[in-house]
C-alpha positions as CSV (number, residue, x, y, z in Angstrom):
1,X,129.2,93.8,108.1
2,X,126.8,90.8,107.8
3,X,124.7,90.2,104.8
4,X,121.7,91.9,106.4
5,X,118.9,93.3,104.2
6,X,116.7,96.3,105.1
7,X,113.2,96.1,103.6
8,X,111.1,99.3,103.6
9,X,107.3,99.0,103.4
10,X,105.5,102.4,103.4
11,X,102.2,104.2,103.2
12,X,101.9,106.5,100.2
13,X,103.0,110.0,101.1
14,X,104.9,108.9,104.3
15,X,108.2,109.6,102.7
16,X,109.2,105.9,103.0
17,X,110.9,105.8,99.6
18,X,113.1,108.8,100.4
19,X,113.9,107.4,103.8
20,X,115.0,104.2,102.2
21,X,117.4,106.1,99.9
22,X,118.8,108.1,102.8
23,X,119.3,105.0,104.9
24,X,121.3,103.4,102.1
25,X,123.4,106.5,101.7
26,X,124.2,106.6,105.4
27,X,125.2,103.0,105.4
28,X,127.0,103.0,102.1
29,X,124.9,100.2,100.6
30,X,122.7,100.0,97.5
31,X,119.0,101.0,97.6
32,X,116.8,99.1,95.1
33,X,113.5,100.5,93.9
34,X,113.4,101.5,90.2
35,X,116.1,98.9,89.6
36,X,113.7,96.1,90.4
37,X,111.2,97.4,87.9
38,X,113.8,97.6,85.2
39,X,115.0,94.1,85.9
40,X,111.5,92.7,85.9
41,X,110.9,94.5,82.6
42,X,114.0,93.0,81.1
43,X,113.0,89.4,82.1
44,X,109.3,89.7,81.3
45,X,109.4,91.7,78.1
46,X,106.8,94.2,79.5
47,X,107.4,97.9,79.6
48,X,108.4,99.7,82.8
49,X,105.1,101.6,83.3
50,X,103.2,98.3,83.1
51,X,105.5,96.7,85.6
52,X,105.2,99.7,87.9
53,X,101.4,99.3,87.9
54,X,101.2,95.5,88.2
55,X,104.2,94.6,90.5
56,X,102.9,96.3,93.6
57,X,99.2,97.1,93.1
58,X,96.1,95.1,92.7
59,X,94.1,95.6,89.5
60,X,91.3,97.3,91.5
61,X,90.4,98.1,95.1
62,X,88.9,94.6,95.6
63,X,90.7,91.3,96.1
64,X,88.1,89.7,93.8
65,X,89.7,91.6,90.9
66,X,92.2,88.7,90.7
67,X,89.4,86.3,89.9
68,X,88.7,88.2,86.6
69,X,92.2,88.7,85.3
70,X,93.2,86.8,82.2
71,X,95.0,83.5,82.7
72,X,97.0,81.0,80.6
73,X,96.0,77.4,80.1
74,X,98.1,76.6,83.2
75,X,96.1,79.0,85.2
76,X,98.8,81.6,85.5
77,X,98.0,85.3,85.0
78,X,100.3,88.1,83.9
79,X,100.3,89.3,87.5
80,X,101.3,85.9,88.7
81,X,104.2,85.8,86.2
82,X,105.4,89.2,87.2
83,X,105.3,88.4,90.9
84,X,107.3,85.2,90.3
85,X,110.0,87.3,88.4
86,X,109.8,89.9,91.1
87,X,110.6,87.2,93.8
88,X,113.6,86.0,91.7
89,X,114.9,89.5,91.1
90,X,114.6,90.5,94.8
91,X,116.3,87.3,96.0
92,X,119.1,87.8,93.5
93,X,119.7,91.4,94.7
94,X,119.7,90.3,98.3
95,X,122.2,87.5,97.6
96,X,124.6,90.1,96.3
97,X,125.1,91.7,99.7
98,X,123.6,94.2,102.2
99,X,121.1,96.6,100.7
100,X,117.8,98.4,101.1
101,X,114.8,97.2,99.2
102,X,111.8,99.5,98.9
103,X,108.3,97.9,98.7
104,X,107.2,95.0,96.5
105,X,106.5,92.6,99.3
106,X,110.3,92.3,100.0
107,X,109.7,91.7,103.7
108,X,107.7,88.5,102.7
109,X,109.8,87.4,99.8
110,X,113.0,87.6,102.0
111,X,111.3,86.1,105.1
112,X,114.0,83.4,105.3
113,X,116.9,86.0,105.0
114,X,118.5,88.1,107.7
115,X,116.4,91.2,107.4
116,X,115.4,94.4,109.2
117,X,111.8,94.9,108.1
118,X,110.6,98.5,108.5
119,X,107.1,99.9,108.0
120,X,106.9,103.7,107.6
121,X,103.6,105.4,108.2
122,X,102.4,109.0,108.9
123,X,99.2,110.9,109.8
124,X,96.9,111.5,106.9
125,X,97.2,115.3,107.1
126,X,101.0,115.0,106.7
127,X,100.7,112.5,103.8
128,X,98.3,114.9,102.1
129,X,100.7,117.8,102.5
130,X,103.6,115.8,101.1
131,X,101.6,114.5,98.2
132,X,100.3,118.0,97.3
133,X,103.9,119.3,97.3
134,X,105.4,116.4,95.2
135,X,102.5,115.6,92.9
136,X,101.0,119.1,92.4
137,X,97.5,117.9,93.3
138,X,94.9,119.6,95.4
139,X,94.1,118.2,98.9
140,X,91.0,116.2,97.8
141,X,92.9,114.7,94.8
142,X,95.9,113.9,97.1
143,X,93.7,112.2,99.7
144,X,92.0,110.0,97.1
145,X,95.4,109.1,95.5
146,X,96.8,108.1,99.0
147,X,93.7,106.0,99.9
148,X,93.5,104.3,96.5
149,X,97.2,103.5,96.3
150,X,97.5,102.0,99.7
151,X,94.3,100.0,99.2
152,X,95.7,98.5,96.0
153,X,99.1,97.8,97.7
154,X,97.4,96.1,100.7
155,X,95.2,93.9,98.4
156,X,98.2,92.9,96.3
157,X,100.2,92.1,99.4
158,X,97.4,90.0,100.9
159,X,96.8,88.1,97.6
160,X,100.4,87.1,97.1
161,X,101.6,86.7,100.8
162,X,98.5,85.7,102.7
163,X,99.5,88.4,105.3
164,X,98.1,91.7,106.2
165,X,100.0,94.8,105.0
166,X,100.9,97.1,107.8
167,X,100.2,94.5,110.5
168,X,102.9,94.9,113.2
169,X,103.7,91.2,113.4
170,X,105.2,91.4,109.9
171,X,107.8,94.0,110.8
172,X,110.9,94.5,113.0
173,X,110.0,98.2,113.6
174,X,107.2,100.5,112.6
175,X,107.9,104.3,112.5
176,X,105.8,107.4,112.2
177,X,107.9,109.5,109.9
178,X,106.2,112.7,111.2
179,X,107.5,112.1,114.7
180,X,111.2,112.2,113.9
181,X,111.1,113.8,110.4
182,X,112.6,112.1,107.3
183,X,116.2,112.7,108.1
184,X,116.1,111.5,111.7
185,X,113.9,108.5,110.8
186,X,116.5,107.4,108.3
187,X,119.3,107.9,110.9
188,X,117.3,105.9,113.5
189,X,116.9,103.0,111.0
190,X,120.6,103.2,110.1
191,X,121.6,103.1,113.8
192,X,119.4,100.0,114.4
193,X,121.1,98.3,111.4
194,X,124.6,99.2,112.6
195,X,123.9,97.8,116.1
196,X,122.3,94.6,114.7
197,X,125.2,94.0,112.3
198,X,127.8,94.5,115.0
199,X,126.4,91.7,117.2
């Protein structure tokens, strides 16, 4: 098997995180998600909860929020420092061998690697149902959480990559997790990976 990496970008509530875990299990390779947060926390000295908020989400729902964050004399913000560590951690994990990496701009960070870049999306009504079930929210709260989370993800991605989150040119394949279901979506990705690595 070649040293090919699968990156999973996902809309909140689409099941992308669980799909990534399933894909890794099917292929017998590691899936990195929380591990990345823990490694960034170790290297930065910040607590996990802070890293979780900062490493993938913009400070607010506007890209201008980055103009108001605190910066050191060199012009670096805490967010910049964490993104730099995140890049280092993700590349180190990718260098170890085949794996699945969920979120955190991995498709961009590993753009010079051999990757299968996947974007998982789903209709809003399905994302709401999944969020209500997993988070114990009502439908209105779930819809707001989905919109706010994806807005902050997209702004963070744009700020640090210069690319548009969810734009098809950035991914190998984009999949609607409702069409196939979580299990079959994972199997579909795993099959693409198997075929690519057998070439």
